[in-house]
C-alpha positions as CSV (number, residue, x, y, z in Angstrom):
1,M,2.4,-0.2,36.4
2,S,1.1,-3.3,34.6
3,N,2.1,-4.2,31.1
4,Q,-1.4,-3.5,29.9
5,S,-1.3,0.0,31.4
6,D,2.1,0.5,29.8
7,L,0.7,-0.6,26.4
8,I,-2.4,1.6,26.7
9,G,-0.2,4.6,27.6
10,L,2.0,3.9,24.6
11,I,-0.9,3.6,22.2
12,R,-2.4,6.8,23.6
13,H,0.9,8.6,23.1
14,H,0.8,7.6,19.4
15,I,-2.7,8.8,19.1
16,E,-1.9,12.2,20.8
17,E,1.0,12.6,18.4
18,S,-1.1,12.1,15.3
19,P,-2.6,15.1,13.5
20,D,-6.0,13.3,13.4
21,R,-5.8,12.4,17.1
22,A,-6.2,8.8,15.9
23,I,-4.1,6.0,14.4
24,S,-5.1,3.5,11.8
25,F,-6.5,0.2,13.1
26,E,-3.5,-1.5,11.4
27,A,-1.1,0.5,13.6
28,Y,-3.2,-0.2,16.7
29,M,-3.2,-4.0,15.9
30,E,0.6,-3.9,15.3
31,L,1.2,-2.5,18.7
32,C,-1.2,-4.9,20.5
33,L,0.3,-8.0,18.9
34,Y,3.9,-7.2,18.1
35,H,5.3,-4.4,20.4
36,P,8.7,-5.8,21.6
37,L,7.8,-5.5,25.2
38,Y,4.0,-5.5,25.5
39,G,2.7,-7.2,22.4
40,Y,0.6,-10.3,22.8
41,Y,2.9,-12.5,20.6
42,M,6.1,-11.2,22.1
43,K,5.3,-11.8,25.8
44,N,6.4,-14.8,27.9
45,K,3.0,-16.4,27.9
46,E,1.6,-19.7,26.6
47,K,-0.8,-19.0,23.8
48,V,-1.7,-22.4,22.2
49,G,-3.3,-25.3,23.9
50,T,-5.2,-25.9,27.1
51,S,-3.4,-23.3,29.0
52,G,-3.4,-20.8,26.2
53,D,-6.1,-18.9,24.3
54,F,-6.7,-21.0,21.2
55,Y,-5.8,-24.3,19.5
56,T,-4.0,-25.0,16.3
57,S,-4.0,-28.2,14.2
58,S,-0.5,-29.1,15.5
59,A,-2.0,-29.3,19.0
60,I,-4.2,-32.2,18.1
61,G,-2.4,-35.5,18.7
62,G,0.8,-34.8,16.8
63,L,-0.7,-36.1,13.6
64,F,-0.6,-32.8,11.7
65,G,3.2,-32.7,11.8
66,E,3.4,-36.3,10.7
67,V,1.2,-35.7,7.6
68,L,3.2,-32.6,6.7
69,A,6.4,-34.7,7.1
70,Q,5.0,-37.2,4.5
71,Y,4.3,-34.3,2.1
72,I,7.7,-32.8,2.5
73,A,9.4,-36.3,2.1
74,G,7.6,-36.7,-1.2
75,Q,8.6,-33.2,-2.4
76,A,12.2,-33.9,-1.3
77,K,12.4,-36.8,-3.7
78,L,11.2,-34.7,-6.5
79,M,13.9,-32.2,-5.8
80,G,16.6,-34.8,-6.1
81,L,17.5,-37.8,-4.0
82,E,21.0,-36.7,-3.1
83,Q,20.5,-32.9,-3.0
84,P,20.4,-30.9,0.2
85,I,17.1,-29.4,1.2
86,T,16.3,-26.4,3.3
87,L,13.1,-26.3,5.2
88,I,11.9,-22.9,6.5
89,E,9.1,-22.4,9.0
90,W,7.9,-18.8,9.3
91,G,6.4,-18.0,12.7
92,G,6.7,-21.4,14.4
93,G,5.5,-20.2,17.8
94,S,6.3,-22.8,20.5
95,G,8.0,-25.2,18.1
96,Q,5.3,-27.9,18.5
97,L,4.8,-28.4,14.8
98,A,8.5,-28.4,14.1
99,Q,9.1,-31.0,16.7
100,Q,6.4,-33.3,15.2
101,L,7.7,-32.7,11.7
102,L,11.4,-33.4,12.4
103,D,10.7,-36.3,14.7
104,E,8.6,-38.0,11.9
105,L,11.2,-37.2,9.2
106,R,13.9,-38.8,11.3
107,R,11.8,-41.8,12.2
108,S,10.2,-42.6,8.8
109,W,12.3,-40.8,6.2
110,N,15.8,-40.7,7.6
111,P,17.5,-40.2,4.2
112,V,15.5,-37.0,3.8
113,Y,16.2,-36.0,7.4
114,E,20.0,-36.5,6.9
115,R,20.2,-34.0,4.1
116,L,17.8,-31.5,5.7
117,T,18.5,-28.0,7.1
118,Y,15.7,-26.6,9.2
119,I,15.5,-22.8,9.7
120,S,13.0,-21.2,12.0
121,V,12.2,-17.6,11.2
122,E,11.0,-16.2,14.5
123,T,11.2,-12.7,16.0
124,S,10.0,-13.5,19.5
125,S,12.9,-14.3,21.9
126,Y,10.4,-16.2,24.1
127,H,9.3,-18.4,21.3
128,R,12.9,-19.0,20.2
129,E,13.7,-20.2,23.7
130,L,10.7,-22.6,23.6
131,Q,11.7,-23.9,20.2
132,A,15.3,-24.5,21.4
133,V,14.1,-26.7,24.2
134,R,11.6,-28.6,22.0
135,L,14.1,-29.1,19.2
136,A,17.2,-29.9,21.3
137,S,17.5,-33.4,19.9
138,H,17.6,-31.9,16.4
139,E,20.1,-29.2,17.2
140,K,22.5,-30.2,14.5
141,R,19.8,-29.5,11.9
142,V,18.2,-26.4,13.3
143,S,19.0,-22.7,13.2
144,W,17.2,-19.4,13.7
145,R,16.9,-16.2,11.7
146,T,14.8,-13.1,11.7
147,G,12.8,-12.5,8.6
148,R,15.2,-9.8,7.4
149,Q,18.2,-12.1,7.9
150,W,16.6,-15.0,5.9
151,L,15.5,-12.7,3.1
152,E,19.0,-11.2,2.8
153,E,20.6,-14.6,2.6
154,G,18.6,-15.4,-0.5
155,P,17.9,-16.3,-3.2
156,W,17.5,-19.9,-2.0
157,N,17.6,-23.1,-4.0
158,R,15.6,-26.3,-3.1
159,V,13.7,-24.7,-0.3
160,I,10.3,-25.4,1.2
161,V,9.0,-22.4,3.1
162,F,5.8,-23.1,5.2
163,S,3.7,-21.4,7.7
164,N,0.8,-22.5,9.8
165,E,-1.7,-19.8,11.1
166,L,0.7,-16.9,10.4
167,I,-1.0,-14.6,8.0
168,D,-4.3,-14.4,9.9
169,A,-2.4,-12.5,12.6
170,F,-0.8,-9.9,10.3
171,P,-2.1,-6.4,11.2
172,V,-4.9,-5.4,8.9
173,H,-6.5,-2.2,7.8
174,R,-10.2,-2.0,8.3
175,V,-12.6,-0.2,5.9
176,Q,-16.3,0.6,6.1
177,I,-18.6,1.7,3.3
178,K,-20.6,4.8,4.3
179,D,-22.8,6.8,2.0
180,G,-21.4,4.7,-0.9
181,Q,-17.8,5.7,-0.1
182,P,-15.0,3.8,1.6
183,Y,-13.8,5.1,5.0
184,E,-10.8,3.8,6.9
185,I,-11.5,2.8,10.5
186,F,-9.0,4.5,12.9
187,T,-8.6,4.2,16.6
188,E,-9.0,7.1,19.0
189,W,-9.1,7.5,22.8
190,D,-12.4,8.3,24.5
191,E,-11.4,10.5,27.4
192,A,-14.8,10.4,29.0
193,G,-15.2,6.7,28.8
194,G,-11.5,5.8,29.4
195,H,-11.2,3.4,26.5
196,F,-10.3,3.1,22.8
197,R,-13.0,3.5,20.2
198,E,-13.4,3.6,16.4
199,K,-13.2,6.8,14.3
200,L,-14.0,6.8,10.6
201,L,-11.9,9.0,8.4
202,P,-12.0,9.5,4.6
203,L,-9.8,7.0,2.7
204,K,-6.4,8.5,2.0
205,D,-4.1,5.5,1.7
206,G,-3.3,4.9,-2.0
207,S,-2.5,1.2,-1.3
208,L,-6.0,0.7,0.2
209,A,-7.6,2.4,-2.7
210,A,-5.7,0.1,-5.0
211,A,-6.8,-2.9,-3.0
212,L,-10.5,-1.8,-3.2
213,E,-10.1,-1.2,-7.0
214,E,-8.8,-4.8,-7.3
215,L,-12.0,-6.1,-5.6
216,R,-14.0,-4.1,-8.1
217,R,-12.1,-5.7,-10.9
218,Q,-13.1,-9.0,-9.5
219,R,-16.7,-7.8,-9.6
220,I,-17.1,-7.8,-5.9
221,K,-19.7,-5.3,-4.8
222,L,-19.5,-4.0,-1.3
223,A,-22.8,-3.2,0.4
224,E,-23.7,0.0,2.3
225,G,-22.4,-0.3,5.9
226,Q,-20.2,-3.3,5.1
227,R,-16.9,-3.6,6.9
228,L,-13.9,-5.5,5.6
229,E,-10.3,-6.1,6.4
230,L,-7.5,-5.5,3.9
231,N,-4.2,-7.3,4.6
232,L,-1.6,-5.2,2.8
233,A,1.1,-6.9,4.9
234,A,0.2,-10.3,3.4
235,S,0.7,-8.9,-0.1
236,A,4.1,-7.5,0.9
237,W,5.1,-10.7,2.6
238,I,4.4,-13.1,-0.2
239,R,6.2,-10.9,-2.7
240,Q,9.3,-10.9,-0.4
241,I,9.2,-14.7,0.0
242,A,8.8,-15.1,-3.8
243,G,11.8,-12.9,-4.3
244,A,13.9,-14.9,-1.9
245,I,13.2,-18.3,-3.6
246,R,15.1,-19.3,-6.7
247,S,13.8,-22.8,-6.7
248,G,11.3,-24.4,-4.3
249,Q,7.9,-23.8,-2.9
250,L,5.8,-21.9,-0.4
251,V,3.2,-23.8,1.6
252,T,0.6,-21.5,3.4
253,I,-1.8,-23.1,5.8
254,D,-4.4,-20.8,7.4
255,Y,-8.1,-20.1,7.7
256,G,-9.8,-18.0,5.1
257,D,-11.2,-18.3,1.6
258,R,-11.3,-16.7,-1.8
259,A,-12.2,-13.0,-2.1
260,E,-15.7,-13.6,-3.4
261,E,-16.5,-15.4,-0.2
262,L,-14.7,-13.2,2.3
263,Y,-16.3,-10.0,1.0
264,A,-19.8,-11.4,0.3
265,P,-22.8,-9.5,1.5
266,H,-23.4,-12.0,4.4
267,R,-20.1,-10.9,5.9
268,M,-21.3,-7.4,6.7
269,Q,-19.1,-7.1,9.8
270,G,-15.9,-8.5,8.2
271,T,-14.1,-11.4,9.8
272,L,-12.0,-9.8,12.6
273,M,-12.1,-11.9,15.8
274,C,-10.3,-11.9,19.1
275,Y,-9.5,-14.9,21.4
276,R,-8.7,-15.1,25.1
277,N,-8.9,-18.2,27.3
278,H,-10.6,-20.1,24.4
279,L,-13.4,-17.6,24.3
280,A,-14.1,-15.6,21.1
281,N,-15.2,-12.0,20.9
282,D,-15.3,-9.2,18.3
283,N,-14.0,-6.4,20.4
284,P,-10.3,-5.7,19.6
285,Y,-10.3,-2.8,22.2
286,A,-10.8,-5.1,25.2
287,D,-7.7,-6.1,27.0
288,P,-5.1,-4.7,24.5
289,G,-2.0,-6.9,24.5
290,H,-3.8,-9.7,26.3
291,Q,-5.8,-11.3,23.6
292,D,-5.2,-12.6,20.1
293,I,-6.6,-10.6,17.2
294,T,-7.0,-12.3,13.8
295,S,-8.9,-12.1,10.5
296,H,-9.5,-14.5,7.7
297,V,-6.9,-14.8,4.9
298,D,-7.8,-13.7,1.4
299,F,-6.3,-16.6,-0.6
300,S,-7.3,-14.9,-3.9
301,G,-4.9,-12.1,-3.0
302,L,-2.1,-14.5,-2.1
303,I,-2.5,-16.4,-5.4
304,R,-2.6,-13.2,-7.4
305,D,0.4,-11.5,-5.7
306,G,2.4,-14.7,-5.6
307,G,1.8,-15.2,-9.3
308,A,2.9,-11.6,-10.1
309,A,6.2,-12.3,-8.2
310,G,6.9,-15.6,-10.0
311,L,5.2,-18.2,-7.8
312,R,2.9,-20.5,-9.9
313,L,-0.2,-22.0,-8.3
314,A,0.4,-25.7,-7.7
315,H,-2.5,-26.6,-5.4
316,Y,-5.2,-24.8,-3.4
317,M,-7.4,-27.1,-1.3
318,T,-9.1,-27.5,2.1
319,Q,-6.9,-28.7,4.9
320,K,-9.1,-31.8,5.0
321,Q,-8.2,-32.6,1.4
322,F,-4.5,-32.0,2.1
323,L,-4.6,-34.3,5.1
324,V,-6.4,-37.1,3.3
325,E,-4.2,-36.9,0.2
326,N,-1.1,-37.1,2.4
327,G,-2.0,-40.2,4.4
328,L,-4.0,-39.1,7.4
329,L,-6.5,-41.9,7.1
330,Q,-3.7,-44.5,7.0
331,K,-2.9,-43.5,10.5
332,L,-6.1,-44.9,11.9
333,Q,-5.3,-48.0,14.0
334,D,-7.2,-51.2,14.5
335,T,-7.8,-51.7,18.2
336,A,-9.7,-54.4,20.1
337,S,-9.1,-52.6,23.4
338,Q,-12.2,-51.2,25.2
339,D,-10.0,-48.6,26.9
340,P,-10.9,-45.2,25.4
341,F,-7.6,-43.8,26.7
342,S,-5.4,-46.4,25.1
343,P,-2.7,-44.9,22.7
344,A,-4.6,-46.3,19.6
345,A,-7.9,-44.9,20.8
346,R,-6.4,-41.5,21.4
347,R,-4.8,-41.5,18.0
348,N,-8.0,-42.5,16.3
349,R,-9.8,-39.7,18.1
350,A,-7.2,-37.2,16.9
351,V,-7.7,-38.3,13.3
352,R,-11.4,-37.7,13.6
353,Q,-10.9,-34.4,15.3
354,L,-8.6,-33.1,12.6
355,L,-11.1,-34.0,9.9
356,L,-14.4,-33.1,11.7
357,S,-13.9,-30.8,14.7
358,D,-15.6,-27.4,14.4
359,Q,-15.3,-27.6,10.6
360,M,-11.6,-26.7,11.1
361,S,-10.5,-28.8,8.1
362,E,-13.0,-27.1,5.8
363,L,-12.4,-23.5,7.0
364,F,-8.6,-24.0,6.9
365,K,-7.0,-24.0,3.4
366,V,-3.6,-25.1,2.1
367,L,-2.0,-23.1,-0.7
368,I,1.0,-24.5,-2.4
369,Q,2.9,-22.2,-4.8
370,K,6.1,-23.2,-6.6
371,K,9.0,-21.6,-8.4
372,D,11.2,-23.6,-10.7
373,E,15.0,-23.1,-10.8
374,L,16.0,-20.1,-13.0
375,P,18.5,-20.7,-15.7
């Protein structure tokens, strides 16, 4: 039996065991992406780049990691020239960004590199193995933890925690407004059709009700028929991170926007999208376990929940602004060569692609939240 058949059977079992003969979409998405054996992110399959299903900024010419290294070097100086620094990447995938970052720190900011400890928080054994290979030359600086292990070792001092395209893949609850009332979107099995499908059930989850009430407090009015995603896992995650930091910062890089944009009337269908072989679709029930499922990040929620947990807002900007402010344009090279495949030409194209390609640098945001050392 194929992995997909196994996953479908597993999800159906959960559905059949449920009193409603349906499970929340959040539970369905969790199984599709993170089941230890059959989940999309847990399988031994390349996901990023030409042979994968989507691209990230770190896949473009290596420059993203270099710019992030320059930012981290600057922050390290502010933390104290002789003090040790711990760098934590949460959900580093193949390790491509970590390799770019550590290579650049060693090459251009070696005094910072020499007092650095790098921790990868990664649950996938497949990704840990990929990271170990990529980061072999940095093995004296690198170690791995699960999320629970890292949190239990806190609170941490002089840390920079960062993530790149992590929160967009957290399982989300989906809600639809029907007859003026919110309904949660569940997943059931269509026996006749032989596939999964949606089932609307009255909203029962108190946490979802509270999230909708928060939107109302922000004067966000949801239209009849409108669908939206509520990422309760993101709220829990940022509160945990904040609780584990005594002094340092959290840098969140992802695509999304403030709540008033994400839940505006022109987003009647929400933001949930799926990716496979670099093709996008809006059907999360196609090929369970074999496609990425994501939704836009509500940065208003991260700012609010982080603030409630002690993280002060330092910066919120587009990725383009972050890249420019941290030296991306200085990486353009003069070249008299007519060869479009010369190293300098390739590097210049990568700079332009990071700033202009598919509006990535406008859609992606960088949120920096800090916590000063407690007395």
